[in-house]
VOMIMI-727028 format. One record per residue (C-alpha): residue in three letters; x, y, z. Coordinates in pm, 1 decimal. Layout:
<r res="ALA" xx="X" yy="Y" zz="Z"/>
...
//
This chain:
<r res="MET" xx="0.0" yy="0.0" zz="0.0"/>
<r res="SER" xx="125.2" yy="347.6" zz="-78.0"/>
<r res="ALA" xx="197.2" yy="610.4" zz="184.8"/>
<r res="GLU" xx="-136.0" yy="776.3" zz="111.2"/>
<r res="LYS" xx="-424.6" yy="667.7" zz="326.5"/>
<r res="SER" xx="-713.2" yy="485.2" zz="163.9"/>
<r res="ILE" xx="-1040.2" yy="677.0" zz="167.3"/>
<r res="ILE" xx="-1350.9" yy="488.2" zz="272.6"/>
<r res="LEU" xx="-1706.3" yy="615.1" zz="231.4"/>
<r res="VAL" xx="-1918.0" yy="476.6" zz="518.1"/>
<r res="VAL" xx="-2294.4" yy="481.2" zz="455.8"/>
<r res="GLU" xx="-2500.1" yy="391.3" zz="763.6"/>
<r res="ASP" xx="-2828.2" yy="544.2" zz="880.3"/>
<r res="ASP" xx="-2786.9" yy="434.8" zz="1244.7"/>
<r res="ASP" xx="-2579.2" yy="709.0" zz="1411.3"/>
<r res="ILE" xx="-2432.5" yy="480.6" zz="1679.0"/>
<r res="VAL" xx="-2335.7" yy="204.1" zz="1435.7"/>
<r res="ARG" xx="-2187.8" yy="458.5" zz="1192.8"/>
<r res="MET" xx="-1987.5" yy="617.7" zz="1475.4"/>
<r res="LEU" xx="-1849.8" yy="277.9" zz="1583.8"/>
<r res="ILE" xx="-1746.8" yy="184.5" zz="1227.9"/>
<r res="ILE" xx="-1584.8" yy="526.3" zz="1180.2"/>
<r res="ASP" xx="-1396.3" yy="492.5" zz="1511.0"/>
<r res="VAL" xx="-1261.7" yy="148.6" zz="1419.4"/>
<r res="LEU" xx="-1155.1" yy="251.9" zz="1069.5"/>
<r res="GLU" xx="-994.1" yy="573.7" zz="1198.0"/>
<r res="GLU" xx="-788.9" yy="366.6" zz="1441.6"/>
<r res="LEU" xx="-675.0" yy="163.9" zz="1141.4"/>
<r res="GLU" xx="-563.5" yy="496.6" zz="990.3"/>
<r res="TYR" xx="-806.2" yy="513.6" zz="701.2"/>
<r res="GLU" xx="-948.7" yy="847.0" zz="590.1"/>
<r res="LEU" xx="-1325.3" yy="848.5" zz="613.1"/>
<r res="LEU" xx="-1624.0" yy="1009.4" zz="452.7"/>
<r res="GLU" xx="-1947.2" yy="978.5" zz="649.7"/>
<r res="ALA" xx="-2295.3" yy="952.8" zz="502.0"/>
<r res="GLU" xx="-2612.2" yy="893.0" zz="701.1"/>
<r res="SER" xx="-2817.3" yy="832.8" zz="385.2"/>
<r res="SER" xx="-2793.3" yy="721.9" zz="24.4"/>
<r res="GLU" xx="-2857.6" yy="1079.9" zz="-82.7"/>
<r res="LYS" xx="-2555.0" yy="1204.9" zz="112.1"/>
<r res="ALA" xx="-2344.0" yy="916.9" zz="-22.9"/>
<r res="LEU" xx="-2440.8" yy="1011.8" zz="-378.4"/>
<r res="GLU" xx="-2319.5" yy="1367.9" zz="-315.0"/>
<r res="PHE" xx="-1972.9" yy="1224.9" zz="-242.8"/>
<r res="LEU" xx="-1993.3" yy="982.6" zz="-536.9"/>
<r res="ASN" xx="-2101.1" yy="1255.9" zz="-778.0"/>
<r res="ASP" xx="-1809.1" yy="1478.8" zz="-675.0"/>
<r res="GLU" xx="-1546.3" yy="1399.2" zz="-937.1"/>
<r res="ASP" xx="-1275.5" yy="1563.7" zz="-724.9"/>
<r res="GLN" xx="-1347.4" yy="1333.5" zz="-428.2"/>
<r res="TYR" xx="-1134.6" yy="1020.4" zz="-440.5"/>
<r res="ILE" xx="-1290.3" yy="706.6" zz="-284.0"/>
<r res="ASP" xx="-1110.6" yy="371.2" zz="-247.1"/>
<r res="LEU" xx="-1400.1" yy="175.6" zz="-96.0"/>
<r res="MET" xx="-1766.7" yy="226.6" zz="-15.9"/>
<r res="MET" xx="-1903.4" yy="44.3" zz="287.2"/>
<r res="THR" xx="-2281.7" yy="58.6" zz="304.1"/>
<r res="ASP" xx="-2559.0" yy="-79.6" zz="516.4"/>
<r res="VAL" xx="-2800.5" yy="-290.2" zz="309.0"/>
<r res="GLY" xx="-3110.8" yy="-165.3" zz="492.2"/>
<r res="LEU" xx="-3110.7" yy="207.4" zz="426.7"/>
<r res="PRO" xx="-3431.0" yy="413.3" zz="409.9"/>
<r res="VAL" xx="-3544.3" yy="567.1" zz="78.0"/>
<r res="MET" xx="-3280.2" yy="394.1" zz="-139.1"/>
<r res="ASP" xx="-3142.3" yy="67.3" zz="-1.0"/>
<r res="GLY" xx="-2776.1" yy="-27.0" zz="-10.7"/>
<r res="ARG" xx="-2808.4" yy="-245.1" zz="-320.5"/>
<r res="GLU" xx="-2969.8" yy="35.2" zz="-520.1"/>
<r res="LEU" xx="-2703.7" yy="274.6" zz="-391.7"/>
<r res="ALA" xx="-2435.7" yy="27.3" zz="-506.0"/>
<r res="LYS" xx="-2589.3" yy="18.5" zz="-856.4"/>
<r res="GLN" xx="-2584.8" yy="398.5" zz="-871.8"/>
<r res="ALA" xx="-2229.2" yy="407.5" zz="-735.4"/>
<r res="ARG" xx="-2107.8" yy="163.5" zz="-1000.6"/>
<r res="MET" xx="-2266.6" yy="372.4" zz="-1276.2"/>
<r res="LEU" xx="-2066.2" yy="670.8" zz="-1152.1"/>
<r res="ARG" xx="-1751.1" yy="477.4" zz="-1053.6"/>
<r res="PRO" xx="-1737.8" yy="138.5" zz="-1230.9"/>
<r res="GLU" xx="-1423.4" yy="21.8" zz="-1047.4"/>
<r res="LEU" xx="-1532.3" yy="115.4" zz="-693.5"/>
<r res="PRO" xx="-1507.4" yy="-175.3" zz="-447.1"/>
<r res="ILE" xx="-1826.3" yy="-206.3" zz="-242.3"/>
<r res="LEU" xx="-1868.7" yy="-371.6" zz="97.2"/>
<r res="PHE" xx="-2219.2" yy="-432.2" zz="228.4"/>
<r res="ALA" xx="-2291.1" yy="-466.0" zz="599.7"/>
<r res="SER" xx="-2603.7" yy="-652.3" zz="704.6"/>
<r res="GLY" xx="-2754.9" yy="-814.9" zz="1009.3"/>
<r res="TYR" xx="-2894.6" yy="-1072.3" zz="767.4"/>
<r res="ALA" xx="-2580.1" yy="-1137.6" zz="565.0"/>
<r res="GLU" xx="-2663.7" yy="-1501.9" zz="499.3"/>
<r res="ASN" xx="-2990.6" yy="-1397.6" zz="330.5"/>
<r res="VAL" xx="-2851.4" yy="-1114.7" zz="119.5"/>
<r res="GLU" xx="-2756.6" yy="-1171.8" zz="-242.6"/>
<r res="VAL" xx="-2470.0" yy="-948.3" zz="-352.3"/>
<r res="PRO" xx="-2314.2" yy="-924.7" zz="-697.7"/>
<r res="ALA" xx="-2008.4" yy="-1145.3" zz="-743.9"/>
<r res="ASP" xx="-1770.6" yy="-848.2" zz="-755.5"/>
<r res="MET" xx="-1900.4" yy="-696.5" zz="-430.7"/>
<r res="PHE" xx="-1842.8" yy="-801.8" zz="-69.0"/>
<r res="ILE" xx="-2050.1" yy="-848.7" zz="245.8"/>
<r res="ILE" xx="-1982.5" yy="-855.6" zz="617.5"/>
<r res="GLY" xx="-2240.3" yy="-971.9" zz="871.2"/>
<r res="LYS" xx="-2347.7" yy="-752.7" zz="1162.1"/>
<r res="PRO" xx="-2250.8" yy="-762.6" zz="1435.5"/>
<r res="PHE" xx="-1886.0" yy="-789.9" zz="1331.3"/>
<r res="SER" xx="-1574.5" yy="-769.0" zz="1544.2"/>
<r res="ILE" xx="-1306.9" yy="-504.7" zz="1501.5"/>
<r res="ASP" xx="-1075.9" yy="-778.4" zz="1369.1"/>
<r res="GLN" xx="-1333.6" yy="-900.7" zz="1116.6"/>
<r res="LEU" xx="-1388.9" yy="-547.1" zz="988.0"/>
<r res="ARG" xx="-1014.8" yy="-477.7" zz="968.4"/>
<r res="ASP" xx="-941.0" yy="-804.7" zz="786.3"/>
<r res="LYS" xx="-1228.1" yy="-761.3" zz="539.7"/>
<r res="VAL" xx="-1141.9" yy="-398.4" zz="455.9"/>
<r res="ASN" xx="-768.7" yy="-473.4" zz="427.7"/>
<r res="SER" xx="-826.7" yy="-770.7" zz="197.3"/>
<r res="ILE" xx="-1065.7" yy="-574.0" zz="-29.4"/>
<r res="LEU" xx="-824.6" yy="-280.7" zz="-56.9"/>
<r res="ALA" xx="-525.5" yy="-511.0" zz="-112.9"/>
<r res="SER" xx="-700.4" yy="-678.3" zz="-406.4"/>
<r res="ALA" xx="-834.7" yy="-354.8" zz="-559.1"/>
//
């Protein structure tokens, strides 16, 4: 990995869960963009000057769910790695080139998943 920090867009409508994910990823020295909704996430994704290495999104978002957000994200940024988080991970179908982590996840599970996605990107 280069000296520059990877930038992760975290999309989670639950303030407490989003704060916990942000805290963990900050400790791992990633730069973070926070979005509490799909609409806010799309503002970041539509900003061509904003670099994003990975988008981590909750599946169950209000208005536009995580899968729909992922479709929109891939239209704007075809190469963007996407990690879904879900309390029902075993029941969620994700496209073959996207990733999923089940909630609740440990700090180690989150670290390992994010590191492996970014290493292979």
